[in-house]
C-alpha positions in Angstrom: 66.0 193.5 100.9 65.8 193.9 97.1 63.7 191.9 94.7 66.8 190.3 93.2 68.1 189.1 96.5 64.8 187.4 97.4 64.8 185.5 94.1 68.3 184.2 94.6 67.5 182.4 97.9 67.4 178.7 97.7 64.2 177.0 98.9 64.5 175.2 102.2 65.7 171.6 101.7 63.3 168.8 102.5 64.7 165.9 104.5 64.2 162.3 103.4 61.7 161.6 106.3 59.7 164.7 105.3 59.5 163.3 101.7 58.3 159.9 103.0 55.7 161.6 105.2 54.5 163.7 102.4 54.2 160.7 100.1 52.4 158.8 102.9 49.6 161.4 102.9 48.7 160.6 99.3 47.8 157.2 97.9 50.4 154.7 96.6 50.2 151.6 94.5 51.5 149.3 97.3 50.0 148.8 100.7 51.8 149.5 104.0 52.2 145.7 104.4 54.1 145.6 101.1 56.2 148.6 102.2 57.1 146.9 105.4 58.1 143.7 103.6 60.2 145.7 101.1 62.0 147.6 104.0 62.7 144.3 105.7 64.0 142.7 102.5 66.4 145.5 102.1 67.6 145.4 105.7 66.5 142.7 108.1 68.2 144.5 111.0 65.8 147.5 110.9 64.2 148.4 114.2 60.4 149.0 114.2 61.2 152.7 114.7 63.3 152.7 111.5 60.6 150.9 109.5 58.1 153.4 110.8 60.1 156.3 109.5 60.8 154.6 106.1 57.2 153.7 105.5 55.7 156.8 107.0 53.4 155.1 109.5 53.4 154.9 113.3 55.4 152.4 115.3 52.1 150.9 116.5 51.0 150.3 112.9 54.4 148.6 112.2 53.9 146.4 115.2 50.4 145.4 114.0 51.6 144.8 110.4 54.6 142.7 111.5 52.4 140.6 113.8 49.9 140.0 111.0 52.7 139.1 108.5 54.3 136.8 111.0 51.0 135.2 112.0 50.2 134.5 108.3 53.6 133.1 107.4 55.1 136.0 105.4 57.7 137.0 107.9 59.9 135.1 110.4 61.1 136.8 113.5 64.4 135.8 115.3 65.2 137.3 118.7 68.8 138.4 119.0 69.5 139.7 122.4 67.1 142.6 122.9 66.4 143.1 119.2 64.4 141.3 116.6 65.7 140.3 113.2 63.0 139.8 110.5 63.2 137.6 107.4 60.8 137.7 104.5 59.5 134.3 103.5 59.5 135.3 99.9 58.1 132.1 98.4 54.6 132.8 99.9 51.8 133.5 97.5 50.1 136.9 97.1 46.7 136.9 98.9 44.3 138.5 96.4 42.7 136.3 93.6 43.9 138.8 91.0 47.5 138.0 91.9 46.9 134.2 92.2 50.0 132.3 91.1 52.4 135.1 92.0 54.7 135.3 95.1 56.0 137.9 97.4 59.4 137.3 95.9 58.3 138.6 92.5 57.1 141.9 94.0 60.3 142.3 96.2 62.6 141.5 93.3 60.8 143.9 91.0 60.8 146.8 93.5 64.4 146.1 94.7 65.9 145.8 91.2 68.8 148.1 91.0 68.6 148.9 94.8 71.9 148.5 96.6 71.5 146.5 99.9 73.1 147.9 103.0 76.5 146.4 103.8 
């Protein structure tokens, strides 16, 4: 193979889940709890497996986070057949003193601005 042929090859494409996993290995400004809330706000029908892939964490971590969010009043769970439907209780206050006076809704609205919700 000639040198020119090697330079014309396209790099292998990276799937969306690989990009998410790569991003998950480095630090982010928002916590996994925030990422789970944002995912649910965009699509309440997501399965825990789907949330796991989007956020880049294990299904067990998603289960733990959803349990904590539900227990503390940030998420409501509705059982529909064999599946759960999650709703974000967006009026809840942020937990850290630095964010006192702000709500989950403000974070979600800011992050989701310009994002098209699934139909």
